[in-house]
N, C-alpha and C positions, 0 to 999 in steps of 0.2 A: 905405186900406191901413194896417195896423199893422205896425210892426217890433218884434219881440219876442225875448226869450231864452226857451228852452223846455228842460225836462228830457226826456230820452228814457226813458220809463217802461218800455216793453216793445217787443220785436221778436219776432214769432212767424210761422212759416210757415203760409200758407194752402194753397199747393200747392208743388211742387218749385221753381217759379220766381217765386212771388208771396209777398210778406211783408206782414203787417199791422204797422204802426208806430203806437204811441201816444205822443203828445207832451203834456206838461203845461206850458202857457205860464205865465210868471211872473205874468201878470195876465189877467183874463177876456178871451177873444178874441171879436172881432166880425166876422162874415162873412155872406154870403147863400148860400143853397143853390145849388150849382152853381159857386161860385167856387173858385179854386185858391190855393195858397201856393207860395212859393219857399224852398228851403233854400239858405242863403248859405254857399257853400264858400270864396269869396273875393270881393274887391271887384267883379270882373268875371265871377264864376263863380257863377251862381244857377240851381238846378235846380227846375223847376216840376213840381208834383204836385197832382192834384185832391184836394180835401178830401172824405173819405167820411162824416165825422160831420155831424150836422144842426146848424143854427145855434144851437139852444137848448142845445147841449152846449158851454157857454162855458169850461169848465174843462179841456177836452182837445181834441186834434186827432187824428183817425184818418186814416191814409194806407194805401193799398194799392199797394205798389211791385212792379212786375213787372221782375225783373232777371235777365238771362241774359248770360253773357260776362264774363270777369274785368275787362275795362277798359271796359265799357259805361257810357253816360250814367247809367243808373239804378243800376248796381252800384257805381259810384264814390260816389254819394250814400248808398247803403245801407251801404257800408263806413265812410263818415264818421259815420253815425248809430250804427253798431255800436261804433266806437271811442269816441264820446262816451258811449254807454251803459256800456261797460266801465270807462271812466275817471271816470264820474260827472261829466262835463262838460256844460255847456249848449250848445245849438246856436242859431244865429241864423236866424230865419225872418221872412218877409214874408207877411202873411195878408190875404186879401180882394181878390184880383186876378181880372181877367177881366171879360168883358162878356156872357157867356152864362149868367148866373144865371137862376134860375127867376122867371118873371113870374107872381105869384100872383093878380093881378087878371084879370078877364075870365071868360068862360064857355066858351071853346073847349076841346074835348077835347085831351088831351096825349099825345104819344108820347115816351117816353124810350128812346133807342136807344144801346146800349153794345156796343162790340167789345172783348173781352178785359178788361184792367184799366181800360178806360174805364167799367167798372161803377161805380167809386168815385164818379165825377162824377154818374151817374144815381142812385146809392144815396142820396146826400145829399138830392136833391130828392124821391125817393120817400118817404123817412122823414119829411121835413118835411111833405109833403102828407098823409101819414097822421096826423101829429101835430095838424095844424090841422083835421082832419075834412073834407078836400076832397070836394066832391060832383061835381066834374068827372070824366068818364071819363078814366082814366089807363092807357095800355098800355105796359108795360115789356118791351122786347125786349132780350134779352142773348145775343149771339152769341159763340161760342167755337169753337176748332178741335177740341178733344177734350172728351169729356164730363167728364173729371176736372177740367177747368178751371172748372166751375160750382161754385166753392167756397162760394158762399152760396145754393145752390139751395133748401135747406130754409127758410132765412130768408126768401127771396123768396116762396116758396109761402105762408108764414105771413102775409107782408105782403099778398098778394092776398086771402087769406081774411079779412083784418081789415076790409075795406071792399067793399061790393057794386059800387062803381064802378071797382075796380082789377082789372087782369089782368096776369099775368106769363107771358111767352112765351119760354122758352129755345130757342135754335137752335144745333144742333151741326153743324159743317161736316163733320167726318169721324166720323160716328156709327157705333157698333157696331150689330149686328143687333138687339140687345136694346132699343135706344133707340126709344121710341114717340112722341117729340115731333117737332118740325120739324127739318129738315136743310137743309144748304146755307148760302148767305150770308144773314146776318141781315136785311139790307135787302130782299132778294128776298122773304123771308117776310112782311115788312110789306106789300109791294106785292101779294102773293098774297091777303092777308087783307082789304085795304082797297081799294075800287074807286077812290076819289079821295082824295088827301091834302089837298085844298084846305081842308077845315074845321079842320085840326089845327095846334096849336103843336108844333113838333118840336125836341127837344133831343138832341144827338148827341155822342158821344165815342168815340175810337178812334185808330188809326194815321192820320196825315195823308193818306196815299195812299188809304186806305179812305174817309175823310170826303169827299174830292173826288168820288169815284165816287158815293157815296150822295147827295150834294147834287144832282148832275146828274141821276141817275136819278129822284130824288124830284120834282124840278121837272118832269120829263117826265111824271110820274105825278100832276100837279096841285098839288103843294106850292107855297106862296107863299114866295118867298125871304125876305121880311121877317118871316115867322113861323118861320124856321128858325134855330137857335142852335147854334153850335159855336165855341169859341175857335180851333180849327184854321183857320177861314175867314181869319184874319188872316195866315196863313202859306202859303196855297195860292192858285193862280189860279182 
């Protein structure tokens, strides 16, 4: 883990409730794809966010912060970042945390499953796999409630088109009639597409309550617990 000071370079909206934040650390940053960072608001107040940028981007850190509600966990962090940006102050961050980073060794096919802004966790891994020319099959499932929340839809289609081993599968829970893709819960789409999950390495990010359900359903569908990765596992039964 690195403890760093960072400039808040930019904060821009991706949707009504999701913002992209670009930080520039004082020194080159080191982390693995799929790790997270903590924004230090106080000695005992640290807010965790997945890193959306890939490890080779050592000069910047990209975050996707979903914040709704004036006093929410994420909104307080976003307000802290906005204030620092306005006042041209640096923020304290701890980078390179987590145990659910991408395992690049091996030949097993990979499932990246993201619910909502869990997308940022999977994006870092997807971009890293593209950069290193991965030849393992990679299935990227992104589940959202509304179609408008697919803020990186075009980017992910381009990612899938860049490598014959990659597939991008967006899943919209409350889909309009015009939507021609998959609908419902994202993990149900995975189980509809794949007969058994036993051969796969599975990386997951989303709400803790969602991840608990996904874990149990996937195990019942053949997934091997030791080949499933989510930092949420440390906080759920």
